[in-house]
C-alpha positions as CSV (number, residue, x, y, z in Angstrom):
1,M,92.9,18.7,74.0
2,D,92.1,14.8,74.3
3,T,88.4,14.4,72.7
4,R,87.9,10.6,73.6
5,I,84.8,9.6,75.4
6,A,85.2,6.8,77.6
7,L,82.1,4.9,76.6
8,L,83.2,5.0,73.0
9,D,87.2,4.5,73.4
10,G,88.0,1.2,71.7
11,K,84.7,0.3,70.7
12,H,84.2,-1.0,67.1
13,I,81.5,0.8,65.1
14,V,80.4,-0.5,61.9
15,L,78.9,2.9,60.1
16,G,76.8,2.1,57.2
17,V,76.4,4.9,54.4
18,T,73.5,4.5,51.9
19,G,72.6,6.5,48.9
20,G,71.2,9.8,49.8
21,I,72.5,13.4,49.7
22,A,72.9,13.4,53.5
23,A,75.8,11.0,53.0
24,F,78.2,14.1,53.1
25,K,77.3,14.4,56.7
26,S,78.3,11.0,57.4
27,A,82.0,12.0,56.8
28,D,81.8,14.4,59.8
29,L,80.1,11.7,61.9
30,A,82.8,9.1,60.8
31,S,85.6,11.9,62.1
32,R,83.5,12.5,65.4
33,L,83.6,8.6,66.0
34,V,87.3,8.4,65.3
35,Q,88.1,11.5,67.8
36,A,86.1,10.0,70.5
37,G,88.3,6.9,70.4
38,A,86.1,4.3,68.3
39,L,87.4,1.9,65.6
40,V,85.3,2.8,62.6
41,D,84.7,0.4,59.7
42,V,82.7,2.2,56.9
43,V,80.4,0.0,54.6
44,M,78.8,1.7,51.7
45,T,76.3,1.0,49.2
46,G,77.0,1.5,45.5
47,A,74.4,4.5,45.4
48,A,76.5,6.1,48.4
49,T,79.5,6.3,46.4
50,E,77.8,8.5,44.0
51,F,77.7,11.1,46.6
52,V,81.0,10.7,48.5
53,R,84.1,8.8,47.4
54,P,85.2,6.0,49.7
55,L,88.5,7.5,49.8
56,T,87.0,10.3,51.9
57,F,86.1,7.7,54.7
58,Q,89.3,5.8,54.3
59,A,91.3,9.0,55.0
60,L,89.2,9.7,58.2
61,T,89.1,6.2,59.7
62,H,92.4,5.1,58.5
63,R,90.7,1.9,57.7
64,P,89.6,0.1,54.4
65,V,86.0,0.9,53.3
66,A,83.9,-2.2,52.5
67,L,81.9,-1.9,49.1
68,E,81.7,-5.4,47.8
69,M,79.5,-8.1,48.8
70,F,82.2,-10.8,48.7
71,S,85.2,-8.9,49.6
72,L,87.9,-10.6,52.0
73,L,88.9,-7.9,54.8
74,Q,91.7,-10.4,55.4
75,E,93.2,-13.3,53.8
76,T,90.5,-15.7,55.3
77,D,88.2,-13.1,56.4
78,I,84.8,-13.1,55.0
79,G,83.8,-9.4,55.2
80,H,80.3,-9.1,56.1
81,V,80.5,-11.9,58.8
82,S,83.7,-10.4,60.3
83,L,82.4,-6.9,60.5
84,G,79.2,-8.3,62.0
85,Q,80.9,-10.3,64.7
86,R,83.2,-7.5,65.9
87,A,80.8,-4.6,65.9
88,D,79.8,-3.0,69.4
89,L,77.3,-1.1,67.3
90,M,76.0,-0.9,63.8
91,L,75.1,2.8,62.7
92,I,73.3,3.5,59.4
93,A,73.4,7.1,58.5
94,P,71.8,8.1,56.2
95,A,69.2,5.2,56.4
96,T,67.3,5.7,53.0
97,A,63.5,4.6,52.5
98,N,65.1,1.8,50.4
99,T,67.6,0.4,52.9
100,I,64.9,0.8,55.7
101,A,62.6,-1.5,53.5
102,K,65.6,-4.1,52.8
103,L,66.1,-4.4,56.6
104,A,62.5,-4.6,57.6
105,H,62.1,-7.8,55.3
106,G,65.5,-9.3,55.5
107,L,66.9,-8.9,52.2
108,A,70.5,-9.1,51.9
109,D,71.6,-8.0,48.4
110,N,74.6,-5.8,49.1
111,M,77.4,-5.4,51.5
112,L,75.6,-3.2,54.0
113,T,72.3,-5.1,54.4
114,T,74.4,-8.4,54.6
115,T,76.4,-7.1,57.3
116,A,73.1,-6.0,59.2
117,L,71.8,-9.2,59.0
118,A,75.0,-10.9,60.3
119,C,75.5,-8.3,63.2
120,R,74.3,-9.2,66.6
121,S,75.0,-5.9,68.1
122,P,72.5,-3.0,68.4
123,L,71.4,-1.3,65.3
124,L,70.9,2.4,65.1
125,L,69.4,4.1,62.1
126,A,69.4,8.0,61.2
127,P,66.9,7.9,58.4
128,A,67.1,10.6,55.8
129,M,64.5,11.1,52.8
130,E,62.0,13.5,51.4
131,S,59.1,14.2,53.7
132,G,56.7,12.5,51.4
133,M,58.7,9.1,51.6
134,W,59.1,9.4,55.3
135,G,55.3,10.1,55.8
136,N,54.3,7.2,53.5
137,P,52.4,4.3,55.1
138,V,54.8,1.9,53.7
139,T,57.9,3.5,55.3
140,T,55.9,4.0,58.5
141,A,55.0,0.1,58.6
142,N,58.6,-0.6,57.7
143,M,60.0,1.5,60.7
144,E,57.4,-0.2,63.3
145,I,58.7,-3.5,62.1
146,L,62.3,-2.6,62.9
147,R,61.5,-0.8,66.2
148,S,59.4,-4.0,67.3
149,R,62.7,-5.8,66.8
150,G,64.5,-3.6,69.0
151,V,66.1,-1.3,66.3
152,C,66.7,2.1,67.7
153,T,66.4,5.4,65.7
154,V,67.4,8.9,65.8
155,G,65.4,11.4,63.7
156,P,64.7,12.5,61.2
157,E,64.4,16.2,61.9
158,S,62.2,18.8,60.1
159,G,63.9,21.4,57.9
160,R,64.8,22.2,54.5
161,L,65.3,19.3,52.2
162,A,67.3,18.5,49.1
163,S,64.2,19.4,47.0
164,G,64.1,22.9,48.4
165,G,61.1,22.0,50.3
166,H,60.5,21.9,54.1
167,G,59.4,19.1,56.2
168,Y,60.4,15.8,58.2
169,G,63.2,13.7,56.6
170,R,66.2,15.8,57.4
171,M,69.0,13.6,58.8
172,S,69.7,14.3,62.3
173,E,73.1,16.4,62.7
174,P,76.4,14.3,63.2
175,A,76.6,15.5,66.9
176,V,73.1,14.5,67.7
177,I,73.8,10.9,66.1
178,L,76.9,10.6,68.0
179,D,74.9,11.5,71.3
180,A,72.5,8.7,70.3
181,A,75.1,6.1,69.7
182,R,76.5,6.9,73.2
183,W,72.8,6.5,74.4
184,V,72.4,3.1,72.8
185,L,75.8,1.7,74.0
186,G,75.2,3.0,77.6
187,R,72.0,1.4,78.2
188,N,73.1,-1.4,80.2
189,G,75.8,0.3,82.3
190,R,76.4,0.4,86.0
191,L,73.8,3.1,86.4
192,A,70.9,1.3,84.7
193,G,68.0,1.3,86.8
194,A,69.0,4.4,88.5
195,A,67.2,7.8,88.4
196,V,69.8,10.7,88.5
197,I,69.0,14.6,88.7
198,V,71.5,16.9,87.3
199,T,71.3,20.9,87.6
200,A,73.2,22.9,85.1
201,G,73.9,26.5,84.2
202,G,73.0,29.7,85.9
203,T,69.8,31.3,87.0
204,R,68.4,34.7,86.0
205,E,67.0,37.1,88.7
206,A,64.8,39.6,87.1
207,F,64.7,43.2,88.4
208,D,62.4,44.3,85.6
209,P,60.9,42.5,82.6
210,V,64.2,42.9,80.5
211,R,66.9,42.8,83.0
212,F,68.3,40.3,85.5
213,V,71.0,39.7,88.0
214,G,72.9,36.4,87.0
215,N,76.5,34.8,86.7
216,R,78.8,33.7,83.9
217,S,77.9,30.0,84.0
218,S,77.5,28.5,80.5
219,G,76.4,25.2,81.8
220,K,78.9,23.1,80.2
221,M,79.9,21.1,83.0
222,G,76.3,20.2,84.1
223,F,75.4,19.3,80.5
224,A,78.6,17.0,80.4
225,L,77.6,15.5,83.7
226,A,74.1,14.6,82.4
227,A,75.6,13.0,79.3
228,A,78.1,10.9,81.5
229,A,75.5,9.6,83.6
230,R,73.2,8.7,80.6
231,D,76.3,7.0,79.3
232,R,76.4,4.6,82.4
233,G,72.6,3.7,81.9
234,A,71.0,6.1,84.3
235,A,67.8,7.7,83.5
236,V,68.6,11.4,83.8
237,T,66.6,14.5,84.4
238,L,68.5,17.7,83.6
239,I,67.2,20.7,85.3
240,H,69.1,23.7,83.6
241,G,69.1,27.4,83.5
242,P,69.4,29.5,80.2
243,A,72.2,28.1,78.2
244,A,73.2,28.0,74.7
245,L,73.4,24.3,74.6
246,E,71.3,21.4,73.4
247,P,70.4,19.0,76.2
248,P,72.2,15.6,75.5
249,Y,70.0,12.9,73.6
250,G,68.1,10.7,75.7
251,I,67.3,12.6,78.8
252,M,64.4,14.5,80.0
253,A,65.2,18.2,80.2
254,I,63.4,20.9,82.5
255,A,64.3,24.5,81.5
256,V,64.0,27.0,84.3
257,E,64.7,30.8,84.8
258,S,65.3,31.6,88.6
259,C,66.6,30.2,91.7
260,A,62.9,29.6,92.8
261,D,62.2,27.8,89.7
262,M,64.9,25.5,90.0
263,E,64.2,24.7,93.7
264,R,60.6,23.9,92.7
265,A,61.9,21.6,89.8
266,V,64.5,19.9,92.2
267,L,62.2,19.3,95.0
268,D,59.4,17.9,92.7
269,S,61.9,15.5,91.1
270,I,63.9,14.0,94.0
271,G,61.0,12.0,95.5
272,D,61.8,9.2,92.8
273,A,65.5,9.9,92.3
274,D,68.6,8.0,93.6
275,A,70.9,10.9,93.4
276,L,71.3,14.5,92.6
277,V,74.1,16.3,91.0
278,M,73.9,19.9,91.9
279,A,76.2,21.7,89.4
280,A,74.2,24.5,88.7
281,A,75.5,28.0,89.5
282,V,72.5,29.3,91.5
283,A,72.3,32.9,92.1
284,D,72.9,33.8,95.8
285,Y,70.9,36.9,95.7
286,R,67.8,38.5,94.0
287,P,66.4,41.8,93.7
288,E,64.0,42.2,96.5
289,I,61.4,43.9,94.3
290,A,61.1,43.4,90.5
291,A,59.6,46.1,88.6
292,S,56.6,45.4,86.6
293,Q,57.8,47.8,83.7
294,K,61.2,48.3,82.2
295,I,63.1,50.7,84.5
296,K,63.9,53.9,82.2
297,K,67.6,55.2,81.9
298,R,67.1,58.7,83.8
299,D,69.4,58.9,86.7
300,D,73.3,58.5,86.8
301,R,72.8,55.7,89.4
302,L,70.6,52.7,89.8
303,T,70.2,51.1,93.3
304,L,68.9,47.7,93.7
305,S,68.1,46.1,97.0
306,L,69.1,42.4,97.0
307,V,68.0,39.5,99.1
308,R,69.1,35.9,99.9
309,T,67.9,33.2,97.5
310,S,66.6,29.9,98.5
311,D,69.3,27.3,99.5
312,I,68.4,24.2,97.5
313,L,71.0,22.1,98.8
314,S,69.8,22.7,102.3
315,A,66.1,22.2,101.4
316,V,67.3,18.7,99.7
317,A,69.2,17.9,102.9
318,E,65.9,18.3,104.9
319,Q,64.1,16.1,102.4
320,R,66.7,13.3,102.9
321,G,66.3,13.6,106.7
322,A,62.7,12.8,105.9
323,G,63.6,9.4,104.6
324,R,63.5,10.3,101.0
325,R,64.8,7.6,98.4
326,L,67.8,9.9,97.5
327,K,71.1,7.8,98.1
328,A,73.7,10.4,96.9
329,V,74.0,14.1,96.6
330,I,76.9,15.8,95.0
331,G,77.6,19.4,95.2
332,F,79.9,21.9,93.6
333,A,81.8,24.9,95.0
334,A,83.1,27.4,92.6
335,E,85.3,29.6,94.5
336,T,88.0,32.3,93.8
337,R,89.8,32.1,97.3
338,D,90.4,29.5,100.0
339,V,88.8,27.1,97.6
340,L,89.5,23.9,99.7
341,D,88.5,25.3,103.0
342,N,85.2,26.8,101.7
343,A,84.4,23.4,100.1
344,R,84.9,21.3,103.1
345,E,82.7,23.7,105.0
346,K,80.0,23.5,102.2
347,L,80.2,19.7,102.2
348,T,79.7,19.5,106.0
349,R,76.9,22.3,106.3
350,K,75.0,20.9,103.4
351,K,75.5,17.1,104.4
352,L,76.9,16.2,101.2
353,D,78.3,12.8,100.0
354,L,81.0,14.4,97.7
355,I,81.6,18.0,96.7
356,V,83.5,19.2,93.6
357,A,85.8,22.3,94.3
358,N,87.2,24.5,91.7
359,D,88.7,27.7,91.3
360,V,86.7,29.9,88.8
361,S,89.0,32.6,88.8
362,A,91.6,30.7,86.8
363,A,91.2,31.1,83.1
364,D,91.4,27.6,82.1
365,S,88.9,26.1,84.6
366,G,86.4,28.8,85.2
367,F,83.1,29.6,83.5
368,E,82.5,29.5,79.7
369,V,85.6,27.5,78.9
370,D,85.8,23.9,77.7
371,T,88.2,22.6,80.5
372,N,88.3,22.3,84.1
373,R,90.5,21.4,86.9
374,V,88.8,20.2,89.9
375,T,89.3,18.7,93.5
376,L,87.0,15.9,94.6
377,I,86.4,15.9,98.4
378,D,84.3,13.3,100.0
379,A,82.1,12.9,103.3
380,S,85.0,11.0,105.0
381,G,87.5,13.8,104.2
382,G,89.3,11.8,101.2
383,M,90.6,14.3,98.7
384,Q,91.4,13.8,95.0
385,T,92.8,16.5,92.8
386,L,92.4,16.0,89.1
387,P,94.8,17.6,86.5
388,L,93.4,20.0,83.8
389,M,91.2,18.1,81.6
390,S,87.9,18.6,79.3
391,K,84.7,19.1,81.1
392,T,83.6,15.8,79.6
393,A,86.6,14.0,81.1
394,A,86.0,15.6,84.4
395,A,82.3,14.8,84.3
396,E,83.3,11.0,83.6
397,Q,85.4,11.0,86.7
398,I,82.8,12.5,88.8
399,I,80.0,10.2,87.7
400,D,82.3,7.2,88.3
401,R,82.5,8.4,92.0
402,L,78.8,8.6,92.1
403,V,78.8,5.1,90.8
404,A,81.0,3.9,93.7
405,I,78.9,5.9,96.1
406,L,75.4,4.3,94.9
407,E,77.1,0.8,94.9
408,R,78.3,1.0,98.6
């Protein structure tokens, strides 16, 4: 499966690796960047080579690793200048307290810090150090200096440290750092200044304190849509049902449980939003009465009386009719038969600008899988059928259509 990410495809990333135990995670980060389509040049400090050999990064990136201050990357290419000029983003992971101090005070005594000074692209740091060092007033002051100059940071996290202790100072995981890099690169994208709400996952409709009526939605499509909108510069609010996924970096996430919870969150949020992408698989029915105590297993049968849940998109349509700011609404039609007919009917009835139809009975494009095959139908009747692709790639196509709607 193609793992490229549109925002990173062809981008030149300089990955700086300094001398901390977390350097072993940077190999995974380099691999993820390459798989996403980026061109990755690694710059290592001498201390970093004590933890991970340069050959590891060269094998992962298929590019030479820069170590020496005055190394020439090509015949007449001055290394630190060339790398700094070509970079779309410089990312330092791990960023030790020593390197942070050097960057804050403009020191350039090795290849990494010299490249950072020569670089005119955004700089993203992933700090990693012992909690005492991270909490030291000197490190705090150095970080404040860097942030005041526009340097971005991700982490550190709280957790087990190399010393065996626990506290803040643990480098963020490679997947989180990659997500943060996407956020930094996408800040000035075509959706910059737009507020986008995305809903994701299924809802749970309780019939006693421990059981519920629900569906198979994993939330993967909605989370991918939130990331794609963020990658294009939008301020994203993700309203999601229970899901075993971490919300994408740089967005506001609101966790909900039931259809009623999601409806409240959506209606409370759309007043200041430009667009709503309703990807959640909201339950159509809920138990009429929820027992206050666990229903004991005594009889061979249990009969539940179900009633319709609220229609969130219809409520949104009423809000738009009342002159709200909302400029675009995209819905989803997860069907098992008459997919396109049902989708067109829903598009019209709920006054949508675009609907995404997919056959969830298909093994490769239904719930809980990483791929999707969808058809996009717009309000004028135009139809675009996309081939089987990753949910990340499908999300990018859908958000590109959203961009077009908002730019009309």
